[in-house]
C-alpha positions as CSV (number, residue, x, y, z in Angstrom):
1,X,-40.4,2.1,-47.3
2,X,-40.7,1.7,-43.5
3,X,-39.8,-2.0,-43.8
4,X,-36.7,-1.1,-45.8
5,X,-35.6,1.5,-43.3
6,X,-36.1,-1.0,-40.4
7,X,-34.1,-3.6,-42.3
8,X,-31.2,-1.2,-42.9
9,X,-31.2,-0.2,-39.2
10,X,-31.1,-3.8,-38.1
11,X,-28.1,-4.6,-40.4
12,X,-26.2,-1.6,-39.0
13,X,-26.9,-2.7,-35.4
14,X,-25.7,-6.2,-36.2
15,X,-22.5,-4.9,-37.7
16,X,-21.9,-2.7,-34.6
17,X,-22.4,-5.6,-32.2
18,X,-20.1,-8.0,-34.2
19,X,-17.4,-5.3,-34.4
20,X,-17.6,-4.6,-30.6
21,X,-17.5,-8.3,-29.8
22,X,-14.4,-8.8,-31.9
23,X,-12.6,-5.8,-30.4
24,X,-12.6,-3.8,-33.6
25,X,-9.6,-2.6,-35.6
26,X,-9.0,0.5,-33.4
27,X,-9.2,-1.5,-30.2
28,X,-6.8,-4.2,-31.5
29,X,-4.3,-1.5,-32.6
30,X,-4.5,0.2,-29.2
31,X,-4.0,-3.0,-27.3
32,X,-1.1,-4.2,-29.4
33,X,1.9,-5.2,-27.3
34,X,5.6,-5.4,-28.3
35,X,8.9,-6.6,-26.9
36,X,11.5,-4.0,-26.3
37,X,15.1,-4.6,-25.1
38,X,16.2,-1.5,-23.2
39,X,19.6,-3.0,-22.4
40,X,21.1,-6.5,-21.8
41,X,19.4,-6.8,-18.4
42,X,16.4,-4.5,-18.9
43,X,13.4,-5.7,-21.0
44,X,9.9,-4.5,-21.6
45,X,6.8,-6.1,-23.0
46,X,3.7,-4.0,-23.6
47,X,2.3,-1.0,-25.4
48,X,4.6,1.5,-27.0
49,X,4.5,5.0,-28.4
50,X,7.4,6.6,-30.3
51,X,9.5,3.7,-29.2
52,X,8.9,4.2,-25.5
53,X,6.7,2.3,-23.0
54,X,3.3,4.0,-23.1
55,X,0.0,2.4,-22.0
56,X,0.0,-1.0,-20.3
57,X,3.1,-3.0,-19.9
58,X,5.7,-4.9,-17.8
59,X,9.4,-4.1,-17.4
60,X,12.0,-6.3,-15.7
61,X,15.4,-5.3,-14.4
62,X,18.2,-7.9,-13.8
63,X,15.5,-10.5,-13.1
64,X,15.2,-9.1,-9.6
65,X,12.8,-6.2,-10.2
66,X,9.6,-5.9,-12.1
67,X,6.9,-3.3,-12.7
68,X,3.6,-4.1,-14.3
69,X,1.1,-1.3,-14.9
70,X,0.6,2.0,-16.6
71,X,3.3,3.9,-18.5
72,X,3.5,7.4,-19.9
73,X,6.3,8.4,-22.3
74,X,8.6,5.8,-20.9
75,X,7.9,6.5,-17.2
76,X,5.8,4.7,-14.6
77,X,2.7,6.9,-14.4
78,X,-0.8,5.8,-13.3
79,X,-1.4,2.6,-11.4
80,X,1.0,-0.3,-11.1
81,X,2.8,-2.9,-9.0
82,X,6.5,-2.9,-8.4
83,X,8.4,-5.9,-6.9
84,X,12.0,-6.0,-5.9
85,X,13.8,-8.9,-4.3
86,X,17.5,-8.6,-3.2
87,X,20.1,-11.3,-2.4
88,X,20.2,-10.1,1.2
89,X,16.6,-11.2,1.9
90,X,14.8,-7.9,1.4
91,X,11.6,-8.0,-0.6
92,X,9.8,-4.8,-1.4
93,X,6.4,-4.6,-3.0
94,X,4.6,-1.4,-3.9
95,X,1.1,-1.5,-5.4
96,X,-0.6,1.9,-6.1
97,X,-0.3,5.2,-7.9
98,X,2.8,6.5,-9.7
99,X,3.8,9.7,-11.4
100,X,7.0,10.3,-13.4
101,X,8.6,7.1,-12.1
102,X,7.9,7.9,-8.5
103,X,5.3,6.7,-6.0
104,X,2.7,9.4,-5.8
105,X,-0.9,9.1,-4.6
106,X,-2.7,6.2,-2.8
107,X,-0.8,3.0,-2.4
108,X,0.6,0.2,-0.1
109,X,4.3,-0.5,0.4
110,X,5.2,-3.9,1.8
111,X,8.8,-4.6,3.1
112,X,9.7,-8.2,4.2
113,X,13.1,-9.1,5.6
114,X,14.2,-12.8,5.7
115,X,17.5,-14.1,7.2
116,X,19.9,-16.5,5.5
117,X,18.0,-19.5,7.1
118,X,14.7,-18.4,5.4
119,X,13.2,-17.1,8.6
120,X,11.2,-13.9,8.3
121,X,12.6,-11.4,10.8
122,X,10.3,-8.4,10.1
123,X,7.3,-7.6,7.9
124,X,6.0,-4.1,7.5
125,X,3.2,-2.4,5.5
126,X,2.7,1.3,4.9
127,X,-0.8,2.1,3.6
128,X,-1.9,5.5,2.6
129,X,-0.5,8.5,0.7
130,X,2.8,8.8,-1.1
131,X,4.6,11.8,-2.6
132,X,7.9,12.2,-4.3
133,X,8.6,8.4,-3.8
134,X,8.1,8.7,0.0
135,X,5.3,7.6,2.4
136,X,3.7,10.8,3.7
137,X,0.4,9.9,5.5
138,X,-1.6,6.9,6.6
139,X,-1.0,3.7,8.4
140,X,2.1,1.7,9.2
141,X,2.2,-1.8,10.8
142,X,5.4,-3.6,11.7
143,X,5.5,-7.2,12.8
144,X,8.8,-8.5,14.3
145,X,10.1,-11.5,16.2
146,X,10.2,-9.7,19.5
147,X,8.0,-8.7,22.4
148,X,5.8,-6.8,21.8
149,X,5.5,-8.2,18.3
150,X,3.6,-5.4,16.7
151,X,4.1,-1.7,16.4
152,X,1.5,0.6,14.8
153,X,1.5,4.1,13.6
154,X,-0.9,6.5,12.0
155,X,0.1,10.0,10.9
156,X,-1.3,12.9,8.9
157,X,-1.0,16.6,9.1
158,X,-3.1,16.8,12.3
159,X,-2.4,13.7,14.3
160,X,0.2,11.1,15.1
161,X,-0.7,7.9,16.9
162,X,1.9,5.2,17.9
163,X,1.2,1.9,19.6
164,X,3.2,-1.1,20.8
165,X,1.3,-4.3,21.7
166,X,-1.1,-6.9,20.5
167,X,-3.0,-7.0,17.2
168,X,-5.9,-9.0,18.7
169,X,-9.1,-7.3,19.9
170,X,-7.4,-3.9,19.8
171,X,-10.5,-1.9,20.8
172,X,-10.8,-3.9,24.0
173,X,-7.1,-3.6,24.6
174,X,-7.3,0.2,24.4
175,X,-10.4,0.2,26.7
176,X,-8.6,-1.9,29.3
177,X,-5.3,0.0,29.1
178,X,-3.3,-3.0,28.1
179,X,-1.1,-1.6,25.3
180,X,2.6,-1.6,26.1
181,X,3.1,1.9,24.8
182,X,0.9,4.7,23.5
183,X,2.0,8.0,22.0
184,X,-0.7,10.4,20.9
185,X,-0.1,13.8,19.4
186,X,-2.8,16.1,18.1
187,X,-2.5,19.9,17.9
188,X,-0.9,21.0,21.2
189,X,-1.9,17.8,23.0
190,X,1.0,15.3,23.5
191,X,0.4,12.2,25.6
192,X,2.9,9.4,26.2
193,X,2.0,6.3,28.2
194,X,4.1,3.2,28.8
195,X,3.9,0.3,31.2
196,X,7.6,0.8,31.9
197,X,6.9,4.2,33.5
198,X,5.2,2.3,36.4
199,X,8.7,1.0,37.4
200,X,9.6,4.6,38.3
201,X,7.6,5.7,41.5
202,X,7.7,9.3,40.5
203,X,6.0,8.6,37.2
204,X,3.2,6.2,38.3
205,X,0.6,8.9,39.1
206,X,1.2,10.8,35.9
207,X,1.2,7.6,33.9
208,X,-2.2,6.6,35.3
209,X,-3.6,10.0,34.5
210,X,-2.3,9.8,31.0
211,X,-3.9,6.4,30.5
212,X,-7.2,7.6,31.8
213,X,-7.1,10.6,29.3
214,X,-6.3,8.2,26.4
215,X,-9.1,5.8,27.4
216,X,-11.5,8.8,27.2
217,X,-10.6,9.0,23.4
218,X,-12.0,5.5,22.7
219,X,-14.7,6.6,20.2
220,X,-12.2,8.8,18.3
221,X,-9.5,6.1,18.2
222,X,-11.6,3.1,17.4
223,X,-11.6,3.5,13.6
224,X,-7.8,3.6,13.6
225,X,-7.6,0.4,15.8
226,X,-9.9,-1.4,13.4
227,X,-7.7,-0.5,10.5
228,X,-4.5,-1.5,12.4
229,X,-6.0,-4.8,13.2
230,X,-7.0,-5.4,9.6
231,X,-3.6,-4.4,8.2
232,X,-1.8,-6.6,10.7
233,X,-3.1,-9.7,8.9
234,X,-1.2,-8.6,5.8
235,X,2.2,-8.9,7.6
236,X,2.6,-12.5,8.7
237,X,6.0,-13.8,9.7
238,X,5.8,-16.6,7.2
């Protein structure tokens, strides 16, 4: 009797393993993808529910915009990647969270502008929190063909930090007071330093005092500098 029970249990386990390996009927049904033509220039391929995109899928608009990711009742909701390329050389890529067809939650927004000769003029990334389709908090790094080439910004409900200058050894640059411009706001503290202020004799003393204060924030600022430097590698002018 015990041998028979053991044999029956073994057969059940084998069936479960085989079913799982093959995906099973339920899994195959859930993963089924279909082609849907929304209009002449808007097409979708992916999972559907009640005739609407629902689950995983990709939609293309006019061969210039695509979204691939999660859908709920016909709207982008969940995680997904949106790419838009326009004829005027602007390419926008957003990869992150969505809700009701809008950017909402953690994500990164990349904007690249190229001129008619194929030369990249500017490249920007915004990395952090989005709400109602807008960037609300986090890091921004802009790389341009200019001097200084990089501008950095971090903002949240408590602090706003803006820098102009290099993206190399940024902690050392802060320590040595070599950034072109620094603007720091936290609570009631507002500090603005710029090398251009030294051209005005009446501002030199105040400018040096501001720089010394900012250098004293080195430990607090270091994590932001590390993140800026990392993100700057994602905005090449190429």
